[in-house]
C-alpha positions as CSV (number, residue, x, y, z in Angstrom):
1,M,68.7,-117.0,7.7
2,P,70.1,-113.9,9.4
3,A,73.3,-114.4,11.9
4,R,71.5,-113.1,14.5
5,R,68.4,-115.5,14.5
6,R,71.2,-118.3,13.7
7,A,73.1,-117.4,17.3
8,W,69.5,-117.6,18.8
9,C,68.8,-121.1,17.4
10,W,71.9,-122.3,18.2
11,A,71.5,-120.9,21.9
12,G,68.4,-122.7,22.0
13,C,69.4,-125.8,20.8
14,A,72.5,-126.1,23.3
15,G,69.7,-125.2,25.9
16,L,67.6,-127.9,25.0
17,V,70.4,-130.2,25.1
18,V,71.6,-129.3,28.4
19,L,67.7,-129.6,29.9
20,V,67.9,-133.2,28.4
21,Y,71.0,-134.0,29.9
22,L,69.7,-132.7,33.5
23,T,66.3,-134.7,33.2
24,V,68.2,-138.0,32.6
25,W,70.3,-137.3,35.3
26,T,67.7,-136.6,37.7
27,V,65.8,-139.5,36.6
28,Y,68.7,-141.8,36.9
29,S,70.0,-140.3,40.4
30,S,66.6,-140.6,41.8
31,A,66.0,-144.0,40.9
32,H,69.8,-145.3,41.9
33,L,71.2,-143.1,44.3
34,S,68.0,-142.0,46.4
35,A,68.4,-141.2,50.1
36,F,65.8,-144.1,50.7
37,P,67.2,-147.6,52.1
38,R,67.6,-150.0,49.5
39,Y,67.1,-153.2,51.9
40,D,64.7,-153.4,54.9
41,Q,66.1,-155.9,57.4
42,L,63.7,-158.0,58.7
43,D,63.6,-159.6,62.1
44,S,65.1,-163.1,62.8
45,G,62.3,-165.3,61.1
46,V,60.0,-163.2,59.6
47,A,58.8,-163.9,56.7
48,A,58.6,-161.5,53.5
49,R,55.5,-161.1,51.4
50,Q,55.9,-161.0,47.7
51,F,54.1,-161.5,44.5
52,G,51.4,-163.4,46.5
53,A,54.0,-165.6,48.5
54,D,55.5,-165.9,52.0
55,F,59.6,-166.2,51.7
56,R,61.0,-167.6,55.1
57,L,64.6,-168.0,55.5
58,L,65.2,-171.4,57.5
59,S,69.0,-171.2,57.7
60,L,72.3,-169.6,56.4
61,V,75.0,-172.3,56.6
62,Q,79.0,-171.8,55.7
63,T,81.1,-174.8,54.2
64,E,83.9,-175.2,52.0
65,E,83.0,-178.4,50.4
66,L,79.7,-179.3,49.2
67,A,78.8,-183.0,47.7
68,A,78.5,-182.4,43.6
69,E,76.3,-185.2,41.6
70,T,79.7,-186.8,40.2
71,G,80.5,-187.8,43.7
72,D,83.6,-185.4,44.1
73,P,83.3,-182.5,46.7
74,Q,82.8,-179.0,44.8
75,V,85.5,-176.9,46.7
76,A,84.8,-173.2,46.8
77,G,87.4,-171.2,45.1
78,A,90.5,-170.0,46.4
79,G,89.8,-167.3,49.3
80,A,86.0,-168.3,49.0
81,V,83.4,-170.6,50.8
82,W,80.0,-171.6,49.9
83,I,76.9,-170.0,51.7
84,V,73.8,-172.6,51.5
85,A,70.6,-170.6,52.2
86,T,67.3,-172.9,52.8
87,V,64.3,-170.7,51.9
88,E,60.6,-171.7,52.4
89,V,58.4,-170.3,50.0
90,T,54.7,-170.5,50.2
91,Q,52.5,-169.1,47.9
92,R,49.1,-167.7,49.5
93,E,47.5,-166.0,46.1
94,L,48.2,-166.9,42.5
95,D,50.2,-163.9,40.8
96,P,50.9,-163.8,37.0
97,D,54.0,-161.7,38.0
98,F,55.6,-164.0,40.6
99,V,59.4,-164.2,40.5
100,C,61.4,-166.2,43.0
101,S,64.7,-164.4,42.7
102,L,66.8,-164.3,46.1
103,S,70.4,-162.8,46.3
104,L,72.7,-162.9,49.3
105,L,73.6,-159.5,51.2
106,G,76.7,-158.8,52.7
107,P,78.1,-155.5,54.4
108,D,77.6,-152.2,52.3
109,D,74.8,-153.5,50.9
110,R,77.2,-155.8,48.9
111,S,75.1,-158.6,47.1
112,W,75.8,-162.2,45.3
113,E,73.7,-163.9,43.2
114,R,73.0,-167.8,43.3
115,A,76.1,-169.8,42.2
116,T,75.7,-172.1,39.0
117,I,77.1,-175.3,40.1
118,E,75.9,-178.9,39.9
119,V,76.0,-180.2,43.3
120,S,73.8,-183.1,45.0
121,R,71.7,-181.7,47.6
122,P,68.0,-183.0,49.4
123,A,66.6,-179.6,48.1
124,T,65.7,-178.2,45.1
125,K,67.5,-174.9,43.5
126,F,64.9,-173.4,41.6
127,C,60.9,-172.6,42.5
128,S,58.4,-172.0,40.1
129,E,55.0,-171.0,39.8
130,D,54.6,-175.2,38.5
131,D,56.3,-176.2,41.9
132,L,54.1,-174.1,44.2
133,E,51.1,-175.3,45.4
134,L,48.5,-172.7,47.0
135,G,49.2,-172.7,51.1
136,R,51.8,-175.7,50.7
137,P,54.9,-175.0,52.4
138,F,57.9,-175.5,49.3
139,R,61.7,-175.5,50.4
140,L,64.7,-174.6,48.0
141,E,68.0,-174.0,48.4
142,Q,70.4,-171.2,46.7
143,I,74.2,-171.6,46.9
144,Y,76.3,-168.6,47.0
145,E,79.9,-168.4,46.6
146,V,81.5,-165.7,49.0
147,P,84.7,-164.2,49.8
148,V,86.1,-165.5,52.9
149,R,86.4,-161.9,54.6
150,Y,82.7,-161.4,53.9
151,A,81.6,-164.9,55.1
152,D,80.9,-163.8,58.6
153,Q,79.5,-160.4,57.8
154,I,76.2,-161.8,56.0
155,R,73.3,-159.7,56.7
156,G,70.5,-162.5,55.3
157,V,68.9,-162.9,52.0
158,A,67.2,-160.3,49.9
159,V,64.0,-161.1,48.3
160,E,63.6,-159.6,45.1
161,Q,61.0,-157.6,43.6
162,R,60.0,-156.2,40.2
163,R,57.0,-154.1,40.7
164,D,58.3,-150.9,42.4
165,T,61.1,-149.1,43.9
166,S,60.3,-149.8,47.8
167,P,63.2,-151.5,49.6
168,L,63.8,-155.1,49.2
169,P,63.2,-157.3,52.4
170,V,66.1,-159.0,53.6
171,L,65.5,-162.3,55.7
172,T,67.1,-163.2,58.9
173,P,67.7,-166.9,59.6
174,P,66.0,-167.8,63.1
175,G,67.8,-167.7,66.3
């Protein structure tokens, strides 16, 4: 292959690599760094409709100890507190993509996932299609371990969604 043709081939390959890089970066940044709000704070006590179900936050309670199944109290880690979110889920229609996933939202869009601890609580820790009956409210509790410095800055509970990139609804407890 002549030197001039080889040079053009290398230039084309380099241009293609740059084009692929820019395309990947554009897709990533539009999905993760958009100017649109990632969360939509709902008014106090308002329900969010996701996957054919209404999610309503009944209460957010902060505590340093929880009753464990063994009888001994479950104490939060050093510099942390437990936040217990009580949520009511009412399935209005059957949705094959139903997901019951909640996260606790704090300042600057910081979020926490449910703590995996064994405690004795009156409400259940999970909700699935098997637990729900159409039109009948189902109560569940989610427990989060949060650093003390953020405990008074909790915005609410975000209802996760899997279908689109619209802002996640953030539930605020009544009153």
